[in-house]
Phi, psi and omega in degrees: 000133180260131178283165178300321180297316179295321178296315180298321178296318179295318179297317179298319181294315179293320179298322178299320179291319183284334184304127180088351179255351181256162174301146182302336181280348180267141178272111183301323180295318180293313179298320179297319178299317177296319180295316180296318178298318179295320178294320178296329179296335177255025175069023173281141177230136179288133174255112182301145178289132179291156178298149181295150177261123180297133183263338181206154177289154177296150178299131179096348177288138178290149179298145180281172185298317181298318180297317179297318179298316180296318180297318179298319179293323181286330184262358180290134179299149179299143179088346179275107182252144174235000000 
């Protein structure tokens, strides 16, 4: 069973894909709703996109503690043990 929120999310995602591909007189949100309803009728279910994984720290952010520890281990002269 799909909740209203999940359906709305699926409609927004499909409308985003359709936007700019339909005639200007057609409502992409309405067409997307019809498409999602038709897909649900054949047991298709929208899988929400997972949140993005940050790939890098923002410019200007100080390095975190783990990064500093790793850098110290990599740049430590050979034979220098702590």
